[in-house]
C-alpha positions as CSV (number, residue, x, y, z in Angstrom):
1,X,75.0,81.3,155.3
2,X,74.0,82.3,158.8
3,X,77.1,80.7,160.2
4,X,79.2,82.5,157.6
5,X,77.7,85.8,158.4
6,X,78.4,85.2,162.1
7,X,82.0,84.4,161.3
8,X,82.4,87.5,159.2
9,X,80.9,89.7,161.9
10,X,83.5,88.3,164.4
11,X,86.3,89.0,161.9
12,X,86.9,85.4,160.9
13,X,87.6,84.3,157.3
14,X,85.2,82.2,155.1
15,X,85.6,80.6,151.7
16,X,85.7,82.7,148.6
17,X,82.7,80.9,147.0
18,X,80.5,81.8,150.1
19,X,81.7,85.4,149.9
20,X,80.7,85.6,146.2
21,X,77.2,84.2,147.0
22,X,76.7,86.6,149.9
23,X,77.8,89.6,147.8
24,X,75.4,88.5,145.0
25,X,72.6,88.5,147.5
26,X,73.7,91.8,148.9
27,X,74.0,90.5,152.4
28,X,77.5,91.8,152.8
29,X,79.6,94.7,151.5
30,X,83.3,94.8,150.6
31,X,85.6,97.6,151.9
32,X,89.2,97.8,150.8
33,X,91.9,99.1,153.2
34,X,95.4,99.7,152.1
35,X,98.4,100.2,154.4
36,X,101.5,102.0,153.0
37,X,104.7,101.6,154.9
38,X,107.5,104.1,154.3
39,X,111.0,103.6,155.5
40,X,113.4,106.5,155.4
41,X,117.0,105.5,154.8
42,X,119.6,108.2,155.7
43,X,122.8,107.8,153.7
44,X,125.2,110.7,153.4
45,X,126.5,109.5,150.0
46,X,123.0,109.7,148.4
47,X,122.7,112.7,146.1
48,X,119.5,113.7,144.4
49,X,119.8,114.6,140.7
50,X,117.4,115.7,138.0
51,X,117.1,112.9,135.4
52,X,116.3,113.6,131.8
53,X,113.6,111.4,130.3
54,X,113.0,113.4,127.1
55,X,115.6,115.4,125.3
56,X,113.8,118.6,124.2
57,X,115.0,121.3,121.7
58,X,115.2,123.7,124.6
59,X,117.6,121.5,126.6
60,X,119.8,121.1,123.5
61,X,119.9,124.9,122.7
62,X,120.6,125.9,126.3
63,X,123.1,123.2,126.9
64,X,121.4,122.3,130.1
65,X,121.6,118.7,129.4
66,X,125.3,118.8,130.1
67,X,124.8,118.9,133.9
68,X,122.1,116.4,134.0
69,X,121.9,112.6,133.9
70,X,119.8,110.7,131.4
71,X,117.3,108.0,132.5
72,X,118.7,104.6,132.0
73,X,116.7,102.1,130.0
74,X,116.7,98.3,130.4
75,X,116.6,97.0,126.8
76,X,115.8,93.5,128.1
77,X,112.3,94.5,129.4
78,X,109.6,93.5,127.0
79,X,108.3,96.5,125.1
80,X,104.6,97.4,124.7
81,X,102.9,95.5,121.9
82,X,102.2,97.8,118.9
83,X,99.2,97.0,116.6
84,X,100.3,98.1,113.2
85,X,97.9,99.1,110.3
86,X,95.7,96.4,109.0
87,X,93.8,96.0,105.7
88,X,90.3,97.4,105.9
89,X,87.6,94.6,106.0
90,X,86.0,96.1,102.9
91,X,89.3,96.0,101.0
92,X,90.0,92.5,102.3
93,X,86.7,91.2,100.8
94,X,87.5,92.9,97.4
95,X,90.9,91.2,97.4
96,X,89.4,87.9,98.3
97,X,86.8,88.2,95.4
98,X,89.6,89.1,93.0
99,X,91.7,86.1,94.0
100,X,88.7,83.7,93.5
101,X,87.9,85.0,90.0
102,X,91.6,84.7,89.0
103,X,91.7,81.2,90.3
104,X,88.6,80.4,88.2
105,X,90.5,81.4,85.1
106,X,89.1,84.9,84.6
107,X,91.0,87.9,83.3
108,X,90.7,91.1,85.3
109,X,89.9,94.1,83.2
110,X,89.9,97.8,84.1
111,X,88.6,101.1,82.7
112,X,88.2,104.8,83.3
113,X,85.7,106.1,85.8
114,X,84.4,108.5,83.2
115,X,82.7,106.9,80.2
116,X,80.6,108.0,77.3
117,X,76.9,107.4,77.5
118,X,77.4,105.1,74.5
119,X,79.4,102.5,76.5
120,X,77.5,103.1,79.7
121,X,74.0,102.9,78.3
122,X,73.5,102.6,74.6
123,X,75.8,99.7,73.8
124,X,73.9,97.8,76.5
125,X,70.7,98.6,74.6
126,X,69.2,100.7,77.4
127,X,66.7,103.0,75.8
128,X,67.5,106.7,75.8
129,X,64.3,107.6,77.6
130,X,64.9,105.1,80.4
131,X,64.3,106.6,83.9
132,X,67.8,105.4,85.0
133,X,69.3,107.8,82.6
134,X,67.6,110.8,84.2
135,X,69.7,113.5,85.9
136,X,68.5,112.4,89.3
137,X,70.1,109.0,88.9
138,X,73.3,109.6,86.9
139,X,76.2,112.1,87.3
140,X,76.5,113.7,83.9
141,X,79.5,115.8,82.7
142,X,79.1,118.8,80.5
143,X,81.5,117.3,77.9
144,X,81.0,115.2,74.7
145,X,83.4,112.8,73.0
146,X,83.6,111.0,69.7
147,X,82.4,107.4,69.6
148,X,83.1,104.6,67.1
149,X,80.8,105.3,64.2
150,X,80.8,101.7,62.9
151,X,79.5,100.4,66.2
152,X,77.3,103.4,66.7
153,X,75.4,102.7,63.4
154,X,74.7,99.1,64.5
155,X,73.6,100.2,67.9
156,X,71.4,102.9,66.4
157,X,69.6,100.5,64.1
158,X,69.1,98.0,66.9
159,X,67.6,100.6,69.1
160,X,65.2,101.9,66.4
161,X,64.0,98.8,64.7
162,X,65.9,95.8,66.0
163,X,68.3,95.5,62.9
164,X,69.2,91.8,62.4
165,X,68.8,90.8,66.0
166,X,65.2,89.5,65.7
167,X,64.1,92.3,68.1
168,X,61.6,95.0,67.2
169,X,63.8,97.6,68.9
170,X,62.6,100.5,71.1
171,X,61.2,102.5,68.2
172,X,61.6,106.3,68.0
173,X,64.8,108.1,67.0
174,X,68.1,107.3,68.5
175,X,70.1,110.5,69.3
176,X,73.9,110.2,68.8
177,X,74.5,113.4,70.8
178,X,73.0,111.7,73.9
179,X,75.4,108.8,73.3
180,X,78.4,111.2,73.1
181,X,77.9,112.8,76.5
182,X,80.3,111.8,79.3
183,X,79.1,110.3,82.6
184,X,80.6,109.0,85.8
185,X,80.0,105.3,85.1
186,X,77.0,103.9,86.8
187,X,78.2,100.3,86.6
188,X,81.3,98.3,85.6
189,X,79.3,96.8,82.7
190,X,80.5,99.8,80.6
191,X,84.0,98.3,80.9
192,X,82.7,94.7,80.2
193,X,80.8,95.6,77.0
194,X,83.8,97.7,75.7
195,X,86.1,94.7,76.4
196,X,83.7,92.3,74.5
197,X,83.6,94.7,71.5
198,X,87.4,94.5,71.4
199,X,87.5,90.8,72.0
200,X,84.5,89.3,70.1
201,X,85.9,85.9,69.5
202,X,85.2,83.2,72.1
203,X,86.3,82.0,74.5
204,X,86.3,85.0,76.8
205,X,86.3,85.0,80.6
206,X,86.7,88.4,82.2
207,X,85.7,90.2,85.4
208,X,85.9,93.7,86.7
209,X,85.8,94.9,90.3
210,X,85.9,98.7,90.7
211,X,84.2,101.9,91.8
212,X,81.0,103.1,90.3
213,X,78.9,106.3,90.9
214,X,75.1,106.9,91.2
215,X,73.0,109.7,92.7
216,X,72.0,107.6,95.7
217,X,70.5,109.1,98.9
218,X,73.0,108.5,101.7
219,X,71.7,106.0,104.3
220,X,73.1,103.0,106.2
221,X,73.2,100.9,103.0
222,X,73.7,103.4,100.2
223,X,76.4,105.8,99.1
224,X,76.9,107.8,95.9
225,X,80.0,105.8,95.2
226,X,80.6,102.1,95.8
227,X,82.3,99.0,94.3
228,X,80.7,96.6,91.9
229,X,81.9,93.2,90.9
230,X,80.8,91.5,87.7
231,X,82.0,88.9,85.3
232,X,81.2,87.8,81.7
233,X,81.7,84.5,79.9
234,X,81.6,84.4,76.1
235,X,81.8,80.9,74.6
236,X,80.0,78.3,72.6
237,X,77.4,76.0,74.1
238,X,77.2,77.9,77.5
239,X,73.8,78.9,79.0
240,X,71.9,79.8,82.1
241,X,72.8,76.6,84.0
242,X,76.5,77.4,83.5
243,X,75.9,80.8,85.0
244,X,74.3,79.2,88.1
245,X,77.1,76.7,88.4
246,X,79.7,79.5,88.2
247,X,77.9,81.6,90.8
248,X,77.6,78.6,93.1
249,X,81.3,77.8,92.8
250,X,82.1,81.5,93.6
251,X,80.1,81.4,96.8
252,X,81.5,78.0,97.8
253,X,85.0,79.5,97.5
254,X,83.9,82.5,99.6
255,X,83.1,80.0,102.4
256,X,79.3,79.5,102.0
257,X,78.4,75.9,101.8
258,X,74.6,76.2,101.2
259,X,73.7,78.3,98.2
260,X,70.3,78.5,96.5
261,X,68.8,80.6,93.8
262,X,65.3,82.1,93.5
263,X,63.8,84.0,90.6
264,X,64.0,87.7,90.7
265,X,63.0,90.7,88.5
266,X,65.6,93.2,87.3
267,X,64.9,95.7,84.5
268,X,68.1,95.0,82.6
269,X,68.4,91.2,82.6
270,X,66.1,88.4,81.8
271,X,66.0,85.7,83.1
272,X,67.2,86.9,86.5
273,X,67.9,85.2,89.8
274,X,69.0,86.2,93.3
275,X,71.5,83.9,95.0
276,X,71.0,83.3,98.7
277,X,73.6,81.8,101.1
278,X,73.1,80.4,104.6
279,X,74.9,82.0,107.4
């Protein structure tokens, strides 16, 4: 290094690797010097002209373009690469999930963003005094609609005393007016239960992936509107193990090799699990 520094001080050259090492140790500094050589060529036949690069409305209106030359373009020169619009990563994941469920033999179902409280809550046997039905959690509309009375009577009896389900029900009095009020759906299960009511005969395999709305406080992981994906299987001799196998297969198709389940508590489902994947 001492010899290299001596050579540099005398104006001699040294290897690039040594220069990098000396720069790293801040023993030398780099200064760039540029020399520009201009050669003037005098030719009487050379005539300077204004060249048009962009044809503006003003040039067209004034006719000034007639006395000027246009810039020539070489069409053989490679053009600048243009990055066209791409699918948003969020939408790309939604499409991937949809493709997987269709491959697994599910039928995609859709429904309206606005649903009656009957389909959004009551038909799912969520009690009418449940905290999730409060104004601070749900977007209610000041409108009421008719609901199917034959189903409403069965839901009413199940809520109040269990009807023929073997449950004791929630007790109290079920209010049909609460069930008739419109809401912005809080989950896609409102679509699923409506589909099951119209298709009660097994086998049924359906899924819904769509927008839902809740009164969430906006933060890095929450918005008042988001997408939810859910599926339902109605068939004979299917149980909890089939659900776990279905979920495992879904995550495998998403690209996750290691999937495990651990017990979890959720107010609306029992038994409940949370799947975990290894990344």
